[in-house]
NUKEZA-411750 format. One line per 5 residues: their letters; for each residue z, y, x of C-alpha. Coordinates in steps of 0.5 Angstrom, whole numbers. Last residue first. Example, Ala and Ser with C-alpha at 12.3 -4.5 7.8 and 13.67 -1.06 7.14 Angstrom:
<recs>
SA) 14/-2/27 | 16/-9/25 .
</recs>
This chain:
<recs>
KLRFS) 34/68/-67 | 32/61/-65 | 25/60/-64 | 20/55/-67 | 13/54/-66 .
INAND) 9/49/-70 | 2/47/-68 | -1/43/-74 | -6/38/-75 | -10/36/-82 .
SSSLG) -13/30/-84 | -7/27/-87 | -6/33/-92 | -2/39/-90 | 2/42/-96 .
GLLSK) 8/38/-96 | 9/41/-88 | 8/48/-91 | 14/47/-96 | 18/44/-91 .
LHVFD) 17/50/-86 | 19/55/-91 | 26/51/-92 | 26/51/-85 | 25/58/-84 .
VVNVD) 20/64/-84 | 14/61/-82 | 8/66/-81 | 2/63/-83 | -4/63/-78 .
NKVSS) -9/61/-82 | -8/53/-81 | -1/53/-79 | 1/58/-73 | 8/58/-73 .
TVKVD) 15/62/-72 | 21/60/-74 | 28/63/-75 | 34/59/-75 | 40/62/-78 .
LYQDD) 40/59/-85 | 40/52/-81 | 45/48/-84 | 44/51/-91 | 37/47/-92 .
YFSED) 40/40/-91 | 34/36/-91 | 34/29/-95 | 28/24/-93 | 22/23/-98 .
FPICP) 18/28/-94 | 13/23/-90 | 8/26/-86 | 1/23/-85 | 0/27/-81 .
HISLS) -1/29/-74 | 4/34/-72 | 5/39/-65 | 12/42/-65 | 14/48/-61 .
LSTLL) 21/50/-59 | 24/56/-56 | 30/59/-54 | 35/54/-55 | 41/55/-52 .
KQPKF) 45/58/-57 | 51/54/-55 | 53/51/-62 | 45/51/-64 | 43/46/-58 .
QEVFK) 44/39/-61 | 43/42/-68 | 35/42/-66 | 35/35/-66 | 39/34/-72 .
GLQYL) 34/38/-76 | 28/34/-73 | 31/28/-75 | 32/31/-82 | 25/33/-82 .
RPHTM) 22/27/-81 | 16/27/-76 | 11/21/-76 | 6/23/-71 | 10/27/-67 .
NLRVN) 8/32/-61 | 14/36/-58 | 15/42/-54 | 22/44/-52 | 24/50/-48 .
VELRN) 32/51/-47 | 34/58/-43 | 41/58/-39 | 44/65/-38 | 51/63/-41 .
SCSLF) 50/57/-36 | 52/50/-37 | 57/45/-38 | 57/38/-42 | 50/40/-45 .
SISPL) 48/35/-50 | 42/31/-51 | 41/26/-56 | 34/23/-56 | 28/24/-60 .
DDGAY) 24/18/-63 | 18/20/-66 | 13/21/-60 | 10/25/-55 | 16/29/-51 .
YYRFS) 17/35/-47 | 23/38/-45 | 24/44/-41 | 31/46/-38 | 32/53/-35 .
LLNPT) 38/57/-32 | 42/51/-30 | 48/54/-26 | 54/50/-29 | 50/43/-29 .
DIELL) 53/37/-33 | 47/35/-37 | 48/29/-42 | 42/25/-44 | 42/19/-49 .
DMTSC) 37/15/-52 | 32/15/-46 | 26/9/-47 | 21/14/-45 | 20/20/-40 .
NSLVL) 14/25/-43 | 16/31/-39 | 23/32/-37 | 24/39/-33 | 30/42/-30 .
SKLQS) 31/48/-26 | 37/51/-23 | 41/45/-20 | 46/48/-15 | 53/44/-18 .
SSISI) 49/38/-20 | 50/32/-25 | 45/29/-29 | 48/23/-34 | 42/19/-36 .
YEFMS) 43/13/-42 | 37/9/-44 | 35/9/-37 | 28/12/-35 | 21/10/-35 .
CEVLE) 18/16/-32 | 12/20/-35 | 14/27/-31 | 21/28/-28 | 22/35/-25 .
LSELF) 28/37/-21 | 29/44/-18 | 35/47/-15 | 37/42/-10 | 42/45/-4 .
PFKSS) 47/39/-4 | 43/33/-4 | 46/27/-4 | 53/30/-6 | 51/34/-11 .
LHLFW) 46/29/-14 | 51/24/-15 | 51/23/-23 | 43/22/-22 | 44/16/-18 .
LDTFL) 49/13/-23 | 44/9/-27 | 42/6/-20 | 35/8/-17 | 28/6/-16 .
FEINM) 27/0/-21 | 30/4/-26 | 27/10/-25 | 20/7/-26 | 16/12/-24 .
NMLTL) 9/15/-26 | 11/22/-23 | 17/25/-19 | 18/32/-17 | 24/34/-13 .
ARLNG) 25/41/-10 | 31/44/-6 | 32/38/-1 | 36/40/5 | 40/33/5 .
CGDFN) 33/29/6 | 36/23/9 | 37/20/2 | 29/20/2 | 27/13/0 .
MKSPE) 22/11/-5 | 20/4/-8 | 14/3/-13 | 12/-2/-18 | 4/-2/-19 .
YSDAV) 0/0/-24 | 2/7/-25 | 1/9/-18 | 6/13/-16 | 6/21/-16 .
YYIKE) 11/24/-11 | 12/32/-10 | 18/33/-5 | 20/40/-3 | 25/42/2 .
INPAD) 25/38/9 | 30/40/14 | 33/33/16 | 26/29/15 | 27/22/14 .
IYVNQ) 22/20/9 | 20/13/7 | 15/11/1 | 12/5/-2 | 7/5/-7 .
VGQID) 2/10/-4 | -2/13/-10 | 0/21/-9 | 4/24/-4 | 6/31/-3 .
VGKLN) 10/33/2 | 14/39/4 | 18/43/10 | 17/38/16 | 19/42/22 .
QLGHM) 24/36/25 | 19/31/24 | 23/25/26 | 21/20/21 | 16/19/16 .
SVSKM) 14/12/13 | 8/10/9 | 6/4/5 | 1/1/1 | -5/5/2 .
LSIQM) -10/4/-4 | -15/-2/-3 | -22/-3/1 | -26/-9/2 | -24/-11/-5 .
DGAGQ) -31/-8/-7 | -35/-13/-4 | -31/-19/-1 | -24/-18/3 | -23/-20/10 .
PNYVY) -25/-13/13 | -19/-10/9 | -20/-2/10 | -14/2/8 | -15/8/2 .
CWKLT) -12/14/1 | -10/17/-6 | -7/23/-4 | -3/25/2 | -1/32/3 .
IQEIL) 3/34/9 | 7/40/11 | 11/43/17 | 8/39/23 | 10/42/29 .
PCHSI) 11/35/33 | 4/32/30 | 3/26/34 | 8/22/29 | 3/24/24 .
VHEIA) -3/21/27 | 1/14/28 | 4/14/21 | -3/15/19 | -6/10/23 .
GEDDF) -1/4/21 | -5/1/15 | -11/1/20 | -18/2/19 | -16/8/15 .
LVYSL) -20/11/9 | -20/18/6 | -19/20/-2 | -15/26/0 | -12/28/7 .
SLVRL) -8/35/8 | -5/36/14 | -1/43/15 | 2/45/22 | -2/42/27 .
SSFKV) -1/45/34 | 0/39/39 | -5/35/35 | -5/29/40 | -9/23/41 .
SPNLF) -7/20/48 | -3/15/44 | -10/12/42 | -9/10/35 | -14/15/33 .
EKDFR) -19/11/36 | -19/6/31 | -24/11/27 | -21/15/21 | -26/14/15 .
IRGKL) -28/20/11 | -32/19/4 | -27/24/0 | -23/30/3 | -20/32/9 .
VLKNL) -16/39/10 | -13/40/17 | -9/46/19 | -6/48/26 | -12/47/30 .
SRAEI) -12/51/37 | -11/45/41 | -18/42/38 | -18/35/37 | -23/35/32 .
VGPHL) -29/32/35 | -26/28/40 | -21/24/34 | -28/21/31 | -29/21/24 .
IYCLC) -33/16/21 | -37/19/15 | -36/13/10 | -41/8/7 | -40/7/0 .
PDDEK) -35/2/-2 | -34/4/-9 | -29/0/-13 | -23/3/-10 | -26/10/-10 .
LTPLC) -28/15/-5 | -30/22/-7 | -36/26/-5 | -35/30/2 | -30/36/4 .
LKLTQ) -29/38/11 | -24/43/12 | -22/46/19 | -17/51/20 | -15/54/27 .
VDCES) -22/53/30 | -22/55/38 | -30/55/38 | -30/49/42 | -27/46/36 .
ALKLW) -32/49/31 | -38/46/36 | -35/39/35 | -35/40/28 | -42/42/27 .
QDVDP) -44/37/32 | -41/31/29 | -44/34/22 | -51/33/25 | -50/26/27 .
YILQL) -47/25/20 | -54/28/17 | -58/21/15 | -51/18/12 | -50/23/7 .
DFCSL) -57/23/5 | -56/15/3 | -49/17/0 | -52/22/-4 | -51/29/-2 .
SLKLK) -45/33/-4 | -43/36/2 | -37/42/3 | -36/44/10 | -30/50/11 .
FEKIA) -29/53/18 | -23/58/19 | -21/62/25 | -27/61/29 | -27/64/36 .
LGQDS) -33/68/39 | -36/66/46 | -43/69/44 | -46/62/45 | -41/58/41 .
FRLLR) -41/63/35 | -48/64/34 | -49/56/35 | -45/55/29 | -49/59/24 .
QKGYD) -55/56/28 | -53/49/27 | -51/51/19 | -58/54/18 | -62/49/21 .
LFTKI) -58/43/17 | -60/47/11 | -67/48/13 | -68/40/14 | -64/38/8 .
QQDKK) -69/43/4 | -75/40/7 | -72/33/5 | -71/35/-2 | -79/38/-2 .
RKSSR) -81/31/0 | -77/27/-4 | -79/31/-10 | -73/35/-13 | -66/36/-15 .
RISER) -63/42/-11 | -61/43/-4 | -59/50/-1 | -54/52/-7 | -50/45/-7 .
DCISL) -50/44/1 | -44/48/3 | -42/52/9 | -36/56/10 | -35/60/16 .
IPFTY) -28/65/16 | -29/68/23 | -35/73/20 | -40/74/26 | -46/72/22 .
FIERW) -43/77/16 | -42/83/21 | -49/82/24 | -52/82/17 | -48/88/15 .
TKSLV) -50/92/21 | -58/90/20 | -57/92/13 | -55/90/6 | -58/83/6 .
STKIA) -52/80/9 | -47/83/4 | -49/78/-1 | -46/72/3 | -39/76/2 .
DKEPL) -41/77/-6 | -42/69/-6 | -35/68/-2 | -31/72/-7 | -29/79/-3 .
RSLID) -22/80/1 | -24/77/7 | -31/81/7 | -27/87/8 | -22/84/13 .
HLIIE) -29/83/17 | -31/90/16 | -24/92/19 | -25/88/25 | -32/90/26 .
PLSSI) -30/98/27 | -32/102/21 | -39/105/22 | -42/101/16 | -37/104/11 .
QDMKE) -39/111/14 | -47/109/13 | -45/107/6 | -42/113/4 | -48/117/7 .
VM) -53/113/3 | -49/114/-3 .
</recs>
């Protein structure tokens, strides 16, 4: 065994580093105690992750202060080793979960660590602090551009109590190599700061903005910060995808963008303009009032607006009563808990997957004007007062095309059974189920009898399959 270990330890450093990169972080740390060779390999491993959670635990103030000091010395020594030996850092991740008071005391150390990482040509930088909330204006770590302005930086991930200094508005601040920018729960001094930063990232390919805030010095107390109201992205030739959440007004004009994921603040009406994104291939909209955003003809002209669109997903959106979706290239369509819709017409000859999820008793009418013979339809319903006749009528919509491959139903009784149900219409419908003791349902007749045996305290999850 010792001989085999020696054989592994004698491998070139680049191979040993590759071995570490394939291990979970905790296991990689454990290798540092195997031998002096592995200890050195670990301390020169270019993927550097420092987290205070394992080092600083709840204890007396005196003991906690000593733990913080030990943690800071450890982090400094790790980074100085790279700096002193002229080694490059491929990725530096710093995750802090200390209280606001303790965090403020170590912010100068964070500055030093980030600067050392930048001087070591860091490529990926991730800084994660406790989440900032609108009603929690605790002091943030002020990020200065000089700390992270490294020409080698191609991925920047910032999350939590991080405040962008006004220096970021300086025209001289550039991120010439940045390709991925992810900002979550961070704070800006100026509404236009993020647009200024983005405009100085000529190679940017992916942008994530999640629930970011803007500082308002005129506000009082917890009104000094508010969610970012608007963001505009234009002239970004390399932009491929965006994930934007919590921003009220969004404008995107990126000719080569392929994926847009947008989650609106459900408490504010939202506006979004991305008509100039003609190369779009995947679109996800959540918490939107569609009537406020589009006209009722918008879905009818998807092919002309977005000729390459293959995936459309609408989640928790308020819809028109009548929706007609037409697209020659669409392959995947998802509608999840979209309310107020009575009639849905789908004209998508190349659609391969349609998933419909809905919590409620009023089921819409759904029809396929044209569809692929390979189309699979999956439906999941959560009904409080299901009517078997209504359910049967809903299933019947998919029967002529033999499209419905699965349907699951979550039921919360009491359940009325005074409606007529035409058993002979569904003789070819086979049903699988998990009701109480995993009873297998044979068909709708059997289903009706099972539902009749449920009490008001029962919940049932029932899965349907057409055979």
